[in-house]
PDB file with one MODEL, atoms N, CA, C and O in Angstrom:
MODEL        1
ATOM      1  N   UNK A   1      -6.809  -6.730   1.587  1.00  0.00           N
ATOM      2  CA  UNK A   1      -7.414  -5.757   0.701  1.00  0.00           C
ATOM      3  C   UNK A   1      -7.202  -4.365   1.291  1.00  0.00           C
ATOM      4  O   UNK A   1      -7.255  -4.177   2.506  1.00  0.00           O
ATOM      5  N   UNK A   2      -6.966  -3.406   0.419  1.00  0.00           N
ATOM      6  CA  UNK A   2      -6.819  -2.028   0.874  1.00  0.00           C
ATOM      7  C   UNK A   2      -7.987  -1.203   0.345  1.00  0.00           C
ATOM      8  O   UNK A   2      -8.478  -1.436  -0.759  1.00  0.00           O
ATOM      9  N   UNK A   3      -8.420  -0.245   1.142  1.00  0.00           N
ATOM     10  CA  UNK A   3      -9.543   0.617   0.781  1.00  0.00           C
ATOM     11  C   UNK A   3      -8.997   1.890   0.149  1.00  0.00           C
ATOM     12  O   UNK A   3      -8.199   2.603   0.757  1.00  0.00           O
ATOM     13  N   UNK A   4      -9.438   2.171  -1.087  1.00  0.00           N
ATOM     14  CA  UNK A   4      -9.026   3.374  -1.803  1.00  0.00           C
ATOM     15  C   UNK A   4     -10.263   4.067  -2.369  1.00  0.00           C
ATOM     16  O   UNK A   4     -11.361   3.510  -2.350  1.00  0.00           O
ATOM     17  N   UNK A   5     -10.077   5.284  -2.870  1.00  0.00           N
ATOM     18  CA  UNK A   5     -11.193   6.104  -3.335  1.00  0.00           C
ATOM     19  C   UNK A   5     -11.023   6.471  -4.805  1.00  0.00           C
ATOM     20  O   UNK A   5      -9.982   6.990  -5.209  1.00  0.00           O
ATOM     21  N   UNK A   6     -12.062   6.197  -5.603  1.00  0.00           N
ATOM     22  CA  UNK A   6     -12.057   6.627  -7.001  1.00  0.00           C
ATOM     23  C   UNK A   6     -12.153   8.147  -7.047  1.00  0.00           C
ATOM     24  O   UNK A   6     -12.499   8.777  -6.048  1.00  0.00           O
ATOM     25  N   UNK A   7     -11.851   8.737  -8.197  1.00  0.00           N
ATOM     26  CA  UNK A   7     -11.922  10.185  -8.336  1.00  0.00           C
ATOM     27  C   UNK A   7     -13.348  10.708  -8.174  1.00  0.00           C
ATOM     28  O   UNK A   7     -13.542  11.878  -7.843  1.00  0.00           O
ATOM     29  N   UNK A   8     -14.357   9.845  -8.405  1.00  0.00           N
ATOM     30  CA  UNK A   8     -15.754  10.261  -8.235  1.00  0.00           C
ATOM     31  C   UNK A   8     -16.212  10.176  -6.778  1.00  0.00           C
ATOM     32  O   UNK A   8     -17.369  10.467  -6.476  1.00  0.00           O
ATOM     33  N   UNK A   9     -15.311   9.779  -5.873  1.00  0.00           N
ATOM     34  CA  UNK A   9     -15.621   9.731  -4.449  1.00  0.00           C
ATOM     35  C   UNK A   9     -16.054   8.378  -3.924  1.00  0.00           C
ATOM     36  O   UNK A   9     -16.174   8.202  -2.711  1.00  0.00           O
ATOM     37  N   UNK A  10     -16.291   7.417  -4.802  1.00  0.00           N
ATOM     38  CA  UNK A  10     -16.707   6.083  -4.355  1.00  0.00           C
ATOM     39  C   UNK A  10     -15.487   5.284  -3.899  1.00  0.00           C
ATOM     40  O   UNK A  10     -14.435   5.302  -4.538  1.00  0.00           O
ATOM     41  N   UNK A  11     -15.657   4.584  -2.779  1.00  0.00           N
ATOM     42  CA  UNK A  11     -14.561   3.766  -2.267  1.00  0.00           C
ATOM     43  C   UNK A  11     -14.688   2.339  -2.778  1.00  0.00           C
ATOM     44  O   UNK A  11     -15.783   1.864  -3.077  1.00  0.00           O
ATOM     45  N   UNK A  12     -13.558   1.672  -2.870  1.00  0.00           N
ATOM     46  CA  UNK A  12     -13.525   0.266  -3.263  1.00  0.00           C
ATOM     47  C   UNK A  12     -12.256  -0.356  -2.712  1.00  0.00           C
ATOM     48  O   UNK A  12     -11.346   0.346  -2.273  1.00  0.00           O
ATOM     49  N   UNK A  13     -12.206  -1.666  -2.738  1.00  0.00           N
ATOM     50  CA  UNK A  13     -11.052  -2.390  -2.203  1.00  0.00           C
ATOM     51  C   UNK A  13     -10.291  -3.083  -3.330  1.00  0.00           C
ATOM     52  O   UNK A  13     -10.871  -3.598  -4.286  1.00  0.00           O
ATOM     53  N   UNK A  14      -8.972  -3.072  -3.177  1.00  0.00           N
ATOM     54  CA  UNK A  14      -8.078  -3.746  -4.122  1.00  0.00           C
ATOM     55  C   UNK A  14      -7.251  -4.744  -3.330  1.00  0.00           C
ATOM     56  O   UNK A  14      -6.792  -4.447  -2.227  1.00  0.00           O
ATOM     57  N   UNK A  15      -7.062  -5.927  -3.896  1.00  0.00           N
ATOM     58  CA  UNK A  15      -6.198  -6.922  -3.269  1.00  0.00           C
ATOM     59  C   UNK A  15      -4.749  -6.474  -3.468  1.00  0.00           C
ATOM     60  O   UNK A  15      -4.231  -6.491  -4.585  1.00  0.00           O
ATOM     61  N   UNK A  16      -4.109  -6.077  -2.378  1.00  0.00           N
ATOM     62  CA  UNK A  16      -2.760  -5.508  -2.439  1.00  0.00           C
ATOM     63  C   UNK A  16      -1.726  -6.485  -2.986  1.00  0.00           C
ATOM     64  O   UNK A  16      -0.686  -6.063  -3.491  1.00  0.00           O
ATOM     65  N   UNK A  17      -1.994  -7.764  -2.893  1.00  0.00           N
ATOM     66  CA  UNK A  17      -1.038  -8.761  -3.388  1.00  0.00           C
ATOM     67  C   UNK A  17      -0.881  -8.663  -4.906  1.00  0.00           C
ATOM     68  O   UNK A  17       0.173  -9.007  -5.442  1.00  0.00           O
ATOM     69  N   UNK A  18      -1.918  -8.199  -5.597  1.00  0.00           N
ATOM     70  CA  UNK A  18      -1.883  -8.123  -7.053  1.00  0.00           C
ATOM     71  C   UNK A  18      -1.459  -6.755  -7.588  1.00  0.00           C
ATOM     72  O   UNK A  18      -1.537  -6.512  -8.792  1.00  0.00           O
ATOM     73  N   UNK A  19      -1.009  -5.860  -6.702  1.00  0.00           N
ATOM     74  CA  UNK A  19      -0.547  -4.546  -7.150  1.00  0.00           C
ATOM     75  C   UNK A  19       0.888  -4.670  -7.644  1.00  0.00           C
ATOM     76  O   UNK A  19       1.772  -5.146  -6.932  1.00  0.00           O
ATOM     77  N   UNK A  20       1.094  -4.230  -8.879  1.00  0.00           N
ATOM     78  CA  UNK A  20       2.434  -4.276  -9.471  1.00  0.00           C
ATOM     79  C   UNK A  20       3.151  -2.937  -9.311  1.00  0.00           C
ATOM     80  O   UNK A  20       4.313  -2.897  -8.906  1.00  0.00           O
ATOM     81  N   UNK A  21       2.451  -1.830  -9.632  1.00  0.00           N
ATOM     82  CA  UNK A  21       3.064  -0.512  -9.505  1.00  0.00           C
ATOM     83  C   UNK A  21       2.061   0.504  -8.970  1.00  0.00           C
ATOM     84  O   UNK A  21       0.849   0.358  -9.132  1.00  0.00           O
ATOM     85  N   UNK A  22       2.605   1.544  -8.325  1.00  0.00           N
ATOM     86  CA  UNK A  22       1.827   2.704  -7.890  1.00  0.00           C
ATOM     87  C   UNK A  22       2.606   3.918  -8.369  1.00  0.00           C
ATOM     88  O   UNK A  22       3.766   4.104  -8.000  1.00  0.00           O
ATOM     89  N   UNK A  23       1.959   4.757  -9.204  1.00  0.00           N
ATOM     90  CA  UNK A  23       2.639   5.903  -9.799  1.00  0.00           C
ATOM     91  C   UNK A  23       1.760   7.140  -9.705  1.00  0.00           C
ATOM     92  O   UNK A  23       0.544   7.043  -9.540  1.00  0.00           O
ATOM     93  N   UNK A  24       2.393   8.307  -9.813  1.00  0.00           N
ATOM     94  CA  UNK A  24       1.664   9.578  -9.853  1.00  0.00           C
ATOM     95  C   UNK A  24       1.866  10.204 -11.221  1.00  0.00           C
ATOM     96  O   UNK A  24       2.999  10.385 -11.668  1.00  0.00           O
ATOM     97  N   UNK A  25       0.742  10.540 -11.899  1.00  0.00           N
ATOM     98  CA  UNK A  25       0.816  11.092 -13.269  1.00  0.00           C
ATOM     99  C   UNK A  25       0.152  12.445 -13.449  1.00  0.00           C
ATOM    100  O   UNK A  25      -0.005  12.689 -14.646  1.00  0.00           O
ATOM    101  N   UNK A  26      -0.262  13.344 -12.694  1.00  0.00           N
ATOM    102  CA  UNK A  26      -0.071  13.470 -11.264  1.00  0.00           C
ATOM    103  C   UNK A  26      -1.074  12.682 -10.434  1.00  0.00           C
ATOM    104  O   UNK A  26      -0.838  12.463  -9.246  1.00  0.00           O
ATOM    105  N   UNK A  27      -2.201  12.242 -11.030  1.00  0.00           N
ATOM    106  CA  UNK A  27      -3.130  11.418 -10.246  1.00  0.00           C
ATOM    107  C   UNK A  27      -2.477  10.081  -9.935  1.00  0.00           C
ATOM    108  O   UNK A  27      -1.704   9.559 -10.738  1.00  0.00           O
ATOM    109  N   UNK A  28      -2.785   9.532  -8.777  1.00  0.00           N
ATOM    110  CA  UNK A  28      -2.200   8.259  -8.370  1.00  0.00           C
ATOM    111  C   UNK A  28      -2.842   7.135  -9.170  1.00  0.00           C
ATOM    112  O   UNK A  28      -4.062   6.975  -9.168  1.00  0.00           O
ATOM    113  N   UNK A  29      -2.011   6.360  -9.853  1.00  0.00           N
ATOM    114  CA  UNK A  29      -2.479   5.252 -10.680  1.00  0.00           C
ATOM    115  C   UNK A  29      -1.903   3.953 -10.142  1.00  0.00           C
ATOM    116  O   UNK A  29      -0.691   3.809  -9.981  1.00  0.00           O
ATOM    117  N   UNK A  30      -2.805   3.006  -9.866  1.00  0.00           N
ATOM    118  CA  UNK A  30      -2.416   1.682  -9.381  1.00  0.00           C
ATOM    119  C   UNK A  30      -2.544   0.719 -10.548  1.00  0.00           C
ATOM    120  O   UNK A  30      -3.599   0.640 -11.178  1.00  0.00           O
ATOM    121  N   UNK A  31      -1.475  -0.015 -10.841  1.00  0.00           N
ATOM    122  CA  UNK A  31      -1.502  -1.018 -11.903  1.00  0.00           C
ATOM    123  C   UNK A  31      -1.397  -2.394 -11.269  1.00  0.00           C
ATOM    124  O   UNK A  31      -0.503  -2.656 -10.465  1.00  0.00           O
ATOM    125  N   UNK A  32      -2.327  -3.272 -11.642  1.00  0.00           N
ATOM    126  CA  UNK A  32      -2.326  -4.639 -11.126  1.00  0.00           C
ATOM    127  C   UNK A  32      -1.480  -5.536 -12.019  1.00  0.00           C
ATOM    128  O   UNK A  32      -1.112  -5.152 -13.129  1.00  0.00           O
ATOM    129  N   UNK A  33      -1.177  -6.721 -11.534  1.00  0.00           N
ATOM    130  CA  UNK A  33      -0.347  -7.663 -12.293  1.00  0.00           C
ATOM    131  C   UNK A  33      -1.012  -8.106 -13.590  1.00  0.00           C
ATOM    132  O   UNK A  33      -0.327  -8.570 -14.502  1.00  0.00           O
ATOM    133  N   UNK A  34      -2.342  -7.972 -13.694  1.00  0.00           N
ATOM    134  CA  UNK A  34      -3.038  -8.348 -14.927  1.00  0.00           C
ATOM    135  C   UNK A  34      -3.113  -7.187 -15.918  1.00  0.00           C
ATOM    136  O   UNK A  34      -3.720  -7.318 -16.981  1.00  0.00           O
ATOM    137  N   UNK A  35      -2.490  -6.032 -15.570  1.00  0.00           N
ATOM    138  CA  UNK A  35      -2.456  -4.878 -16.450  1.00  0.00           C
ATOM    139  C   UNK A  35      -3.565  -3.864 -16.222  1.00  0.00           C
ATOM    140  O   UNK A  35      -3.514  -2.762 -16.770  1.00  0.00           O
ATOM    141  N   UNK A  36      -4.552  -4.210 -15.434  1.00  0.00           N
ATOM    142  CA  UNK A  36      -5.665  -3.297 -15.159  1.00  0.00           C
ATOM    143  C   UNK A  36      -5.172  -2.121 -14.324  1.00  0.00           C
ATOM    144  O   UNK A  36      -4.367  -2.290 -13.408  1.00  0.00           O
ATOM    145  N   UNK A  37      -5.666  -0.922 -14.653  1.00  0.00           N
ATOM    146  CA  UNK A  37      -5.232   0.291 -13.961  1.00  0.00           C
ATOM    147  C   UNK A  37      -6.409   0.941 -13.253  1.00  0.00           C
ATOM    148  O   UNK A  37      -7.538   0.924 -13.741  1.00  0.00           O
ATOM    149  N   UNK A  38      -6.117   1.519 -12.079  1.00  0.00           N
ATOM    150  CA  UNK A  38      -7.106   2.254 -11.303  1.00  0.00           C
ATOM    151  C   UNK A  38      -6.502   3.598 -10.920  1.00  0.00           C
ATOM    152  O   UNK A  38      -5.359   3.666 -10.469  1.00  0.00           O
ATOM    153  N   UNK A  39      -7.276   4.670 -11.103  1.00  0.00           N
ATOM    154  CA  UNK A  39      -6.854   6.005 -10.687  1.00  0.00           C
ATOM    155  C   UNK A  39      -7.587   6.320  -9.394  1.00  0.00           C
ATOM    156  O   UNK A  39      -8.811   6.214  -9.323  1.00  0.00           O
ATOM    157  N   UNK A  40      -6.831   6.711  -8.365  1.00  0.00           N
ATOM    158  CA  UNK A  40      -7.411   6.919  -7.036  1.00  0.00           C
ATOM    159  C   UNK A  40      -7.032   8.293  -6.483  1.00  0.00           C
ATOM    160  O   UNK A  40      -6.082   8.927  -6.944  1.00  0.00           O
ATOM    161  N   UNK A  41      -7.802   8.738  -5.478  1.00  0.00           N
ATOM    162  CA  UNK A  41      -7.565  10.038  -4.838  1.00  0.00           C
ATOM    163  C   UNK A  41      -6.371  10.022  -3.894  1.00  0.00           C
ATOM    164  O   UNK A  41      -5.691  11.037  -3.741  1.00  0.00           O
ATOM    165  N   UNK A  42      -6.109   8.891  -3.265  1.00  0.00           N
ATOM    166  CA  UNK A  42      -5.021   8.811  -2.287  1.00  0.00           C
ATOM    167  C   UNK A  42      -3.679   9.087  -2.962  1.00  0.00           C
ATOM    168  O   UNK A  42      -3.487   8.799  -4.143  1.00  0.00           O
ATOM    169  N   UNK A  43      -2.759   9.650  -2.185  1.00  0.00           N
ATOM    170  CA  UNK A  43      -1.422   9.922  -2.713  1.00  0.00           C
ATOM    171  C   UNK A  43      -0.659   8.611  -2.908  1.00  0.00           C
ATOM    172  O   UNK A  43      -1.015   7.576  -2.344  1.00  0.00           O
ATOM    173  N   UNK A  44       0.386   8.682  -3.710  1.00  0.00           N
ATOM    174  CA  UNK A  44       1.243   7.511  -3.930  1.00  0.00           C
ATOM    175  C   UNK A  44       1.819   7.020  -2.602  1.00  0.00           C
ATOM    176  O   UNK A  44       1.887   5.817  -2.352  1.00  0.00           O
ATOM    177  N   UNK A  45       2.230   7.963  -1.758  1.00  0.00           N
ATOM    178  CA  UNK A  45       2.792   7.608  -0.452  1.00  0.00           C
ATOM    179  C   UNK A  45       1.744   6.926   0.432  1.00  0.00           C
ATOM    180  O   UNK A  45       2.050   5.950   1.118  1.00  0.00           O
ATOM    181  N   UNK A  46       0.513   7.437   0.416  1.00  0.00           N
ATOM    182  CA  UNK A  46      -0.557   6.845   1.241  1.00  0.00           C
ATOM    183  C   UNK A  46      -0.870   5.427   0.770  1.00  0.00           C
ATOM    184  O   UNK A  46      -1.042   4.532   1.596  1.00  0.00           O
ATOM    185  N   UNK A  47      -0.946   5.209  -0.535  1.00  0.00           N
ATOM    186  CA  UNK A  47      -1.209   3.865  -1.064  1.00  0.00           C
ATOM    187  C   UNK A  47      -0.084   2.926  -0.657  1.00  0.00           C
ATOM    188  O   UNK A  47      -0.334   1.782  -0.275  1.00  0.00           O
ATOM    189  N   UNK A  48       1.144   3.402  -0.736  1.00  0.00           N
ATOM    190  CA  UNK A  48       2.289   2.587  -0.323  1.00  0.00           C
ATOM    191  C   UNK A  48       2.179   2.205   1.152  1.00  0.00           C
ATOM    192  O   UNK A  48       2.452   1.064   1.523  1.00  0.00           O
ATOM    193  N   UNK A  49       1.776   3.165   1.993  1.00  0.00           N
ATOM    194  CA  UNK A  49       1.590   2.875   3.421  1.00  0.00           C
ATOM    195  C   UNK A  49       0.482   1.846   3.641  1.00  0.00           C
ATOM    196  O   UNK A  49       0.620   0.956   4.481  1.00  0.00           O
ATOM    197  N   UNK A  50      -0.616   1.964   2.889  1.00  0.00           N
ATOM    198  CA  UNK A  50      -1.718   1.004   3.013  1.00  0.00           C
ATOM    199  C   UNK A  50      -1.268  -0.405   2.631  1.00  0.00           C
ATOM    200  O   UNK A  50      -1.636  -1.382   3.284  1.00  0.00           O
ATOM    201  N   UNK A  51      -0.472  -0.498   1.572  1.00  0.00           N
ATOM    202  CA  UNK A  51       0.045  -1.796   1.129  1.00  0.00           C
ATOM    203  C   UNK A  51       0.936  -2.391   2.214  1.00  0.00           C
ATOM    204  O   UNK A  51       0.819  -3.571   2.544  1.00  0.00           O
ATOM    205  N   UNK A  52       1.822  -1.575   2.761  1.00  0.00           N
ATOM    206  CA  UNK A  52       2.729  -2.034   3.812  1.00  0.00           C
ATOM    207  C   UNK A  52       1.944  -2.522   5.032  1.00  0.00           C
ATOM    208  O   UNK A  52       2.256  -3.574   5.590  1.00  0.00           O
ATOM    209  N   UNK A  53       0.923  -1.757   5.449  1.00  0.00           N
ATOM    210  CA  UNK A  53       0.085  -2.152   6.587  1.00  0.00           C
ATOM    211  C   UNK A  53      -0.622  -3.476   6.307  1.00  0.00           C
ATOM    212  O   UNK A  53      -0.720  -4.330   7.187  1.00  0.00           O
ATOM    213  N   UNK A  54      -1.115  -3.643   5.080  1.00  0.00           N
ATOM    214  CA  UNK A  54      -1.791  -4.888   4.706  1.00  0.00           C
ATOM    215  C   UNK A  54      -0.814  -6.063   4.785  1.00  0.00           C
ATOM    216  O   UNK A  54      -1.139  -7.106   5.352  1.00  0.00           O
ATOM    217  N   UNK A  55       0.371  -5.893   4.222  1.00  0.00           N
ATOM    218  CA  UNK A  55       1.370  -6.963   4.260  1.00  0.00           C
ATOM    219  C   UNK A  55       1.721  -7.345   5.692  1.00  0.00           C
ATOM    220  O   UNK A  55       1.895  -8.525   5.995  1.00  0.00           O
ATOM    221  N   UNK A  56       1.827  -6.354   6.574  1.00  0.00           N
ATOM    222  CA  UNK A  56       2.111  -6.639   7.978  1.00  0.00           C
ATOM    223  C   UNK A  56       0.954  -7.397   8.619  1.00  0.00           C
ATOM    224  O   UNK A  56       1.178  -8.318   9.404  1.00  0.00           O
ATOM    225  N   UNK A  57      -0.269  -7.022   8.298  1.00  0.00           N
ATOM    226  CA  UNK A  57      -1.453  -7.665   8.862  1.00  0.00           C
ATOM    227  C   UNK A  57      -1.529  -9.142   8.497  1.00  0.00           C
ATOM    228  O   UNK A  57      -1.894  -9.971   9.331  1.00  0.00           O
ATOM    229  N   UNK A  58      -1.184  -9.477   7.250  1.00  0.00           N
ATOM    230  CA  UNK A  58      -1.274 -10.870   6.804  1.00  0.00           C
ATOM    231  C   UNK A  58       0.029 -11.635   7.009  1.00  0.00           C
ATOM    232  O   UNK A  58       0.129 -12.803   6.633  1.00  0.00           O
ATOM    233  N   UNK A  59       1.030 -10.983   7.605  1.00  0.00           N
ATOM    234  CA  UNK A  59       2.269 -11.676   7.936  1.00  0.00           C
ATOM    235  C   UNK A  59       3.271 -11.792   6.804  1.00  0.00           C
ATOM    236  O   UNK A  59       4.190 -12.607   6.881  1.00  0.00           O
ATOM    237  N   UNK A  60       3.115 -10.988   5.746  1.00  0.00           N
ATOM    238  CA  UNK A  60       4.074 -11.027   4.645  1.00  0.00           C
ATOM    239  C   UNK A  60       5.246 -10.082   4.863  1.00  0.00           C
ATOM    240  O   UNK A  60       6.259 -10.165   4.169  1.00  0.00           O
ATOM    241  N   UNK A  61       5.102  -9.179   5.833  1.00  0.00           N
ATOM    242  CA  UNK A  61       6.140  -8.204   6.120  1.00  0.00           C
ATOM    243  C   UNK A  61       6.229  -8.056   7.623  1.00  0.00           C
ATOM    244  O   UNK A  61       5.234  -7.764   8.287  1.00  0.00           O
ATOM    245  N   UNK A  62       7.424  -8.260   8.160  1.00  0.00           N
ATOM    246  CA  UNK A  62       7.601  -8.143   9.606  1.00  0.00           C
ATOM    247  C   UNK A  62       7.606  -6.699  10.055  1.00  0.00           C
ATOM    248  O   UNK A  62       7.822  -5.787   9.256  1.00  0.00           O
ATOM    249  N   UNK A  63       7.372  -6.503  11.312  1.00  0.00           N
ATOM    250  CA  UNK A  63       7.433  -5.159  11.891  1.00  0.00           C
ATOM    251  C   UNK A  63       8.858  -4.908  12.367  1.00  0.00           C
ATOM    252  O   UNK A  63       9.508  -5.799  12.914  1.00  0.00           O
ATOM    253  N   UNK A  64       9.330  -3.693  12.155  1.00  0.00           N
ATOM    254  CA  UNK A  64      10.664  -3.355  12.629  1.00  0.00           C
ATOM    255  C   UNK A  64      10.631  -3.203  14.135  1.00  0.00           C
ATOM    256  O   UNK A  64       9.719  -2.592  14.692  1.00  0.00           O
ATOM    257  N   UNK A  65      11.628  -3.761  14.782  1.00  0.00           N
ATOM    258  CA  UNK A  65      11.723  -3.664  16.227  1.00  0.00           C
ATOM    259  C   UNK A  65      13.049  -3.009  16.567  1.00  0.00           C
ATOM    260  O   UNK A  65      14.114  -3.485  16.171  1.00  0.00           O
ATOM    261  N   UNK A  66      12.970  -1.920  17.301  1.00  0.00           N
ATOM    262  CA  UNK A  66      14.183  -1.244  17.733  1.00  0.00           C
ATOM    263  C   UNK A  66      14.591  -1.820  19.069  1.00  0.00           C
ATOM    264  O   UNK A  66      13.793  -1.880  20.004  1.00  0.00           O
ATOM    265  N   UNK A  67      15.841  -2.242  19.154  1.00  0.00           N
ATOM    266  CA  UNK A  67      16.332  -2.841  20.386  1.00  0.00           C
ATOM    267  C   UNK A  67      17.436  -1.986  20.968  1.00  0.00           C
ATOM    268  O   UNK A  67      18.209  -1.365  20.238  1.00  0.00           O
ATOM    269  N   UNK A  68      17.504  -1.961  22.284  1.00  0.00           N
ATOM    270  CA  UNK A  68      18.558  -1.254  22.979  1.00  0.00           C
ATOM    271  C   UNK A  68      19.742  -2.203  23.105  1.00  0.00           C
ATOM    272  O   UNK A  68      19.613  -3.282  23.683  1.00  0.00           O
ATOM    273  N   UNK A  69      20.882  -1.813  22.573  1.00  0.00           N
ATOM    274  CA  UNK A  69      22.053  -2.689  22.568  1.00  0.00           C
ATOM    275  C   UNK A  69      23.077  -2.273  23.615  1.00  0.00           C
ATOM    276  O   UNK A  69      24.278  -2.288  23.347  1.00  0.00           O
ATOM    277  N   UNK A  70      22.615  -1.905  24.801  1.00  0.00           N
ATOM    278  CA  UNK A  70      23.534  -1.555  25.886  1.00  0.00           C
ATOM    279  C   UNK A  70      24.279  -2.800  26.342  1.00  0.00           C
ATOM    280  O   UNK A  70      23.722  -3.897  26.366  1.00  0.00           O
ATOM    281  N   UNK A  71      25.528  -2.620  26.700  1.00  0.00           N
ATOM    282  CA  UNK A  71      26.314  -3.743  27.222  1.00  0.00           C
ATOM    283  C   UNK A  71      25.806  -4.108  28.605  1.00  0.00           C
ATOM    284  O   UNK A  71      25.719  -3.258  29.491  1.00  0.00           O
ATOM    285  N   UNK A  72      25.476  -5.363  28.778  1.00  0.00           N
ATOM    286  CA  UNK A  72      25.006  -5.831  30.083  1.00  0.00           C
ATOM    287  C   UNK A  72      26.127  -6.612  30.751  1.00  0.00           C
ATOM    288  O   UNK A  72      26.825  -7.386  30.097  1.00  0.00           O
ATOM    289  N   UNK A  73      26.296  -6.411  32.038  1.00  0.00           N
ATOM    290  CA  UNK A  73      27.358  -7.103  32.770  1.00  0.00           C
ATOM    291  C   UNK A  73      26.788  -8.035  33.775  1.00  0.00           C
ATOM    292  O   UNK A  73      27.534  -8.706  34.488  1.00  0.00           O
TER     293      UNK A  73
ENDMDL
END
């Protein structure tokens, strides 16, 4: 679940697995797979980051690992 803020300042949680789209109209609008829409204060980019963090937490998205590819002898 991700924590977001309604335009009236109240926070609530949305199950990120059911998010279909995140758009800016200019207010950020989250649309769920059932068609329900929520308008939130967070930016589209911030919501996207929250979704990514949630997916990583539950193991649906791996973390990028940078490796040094120096030739070893």
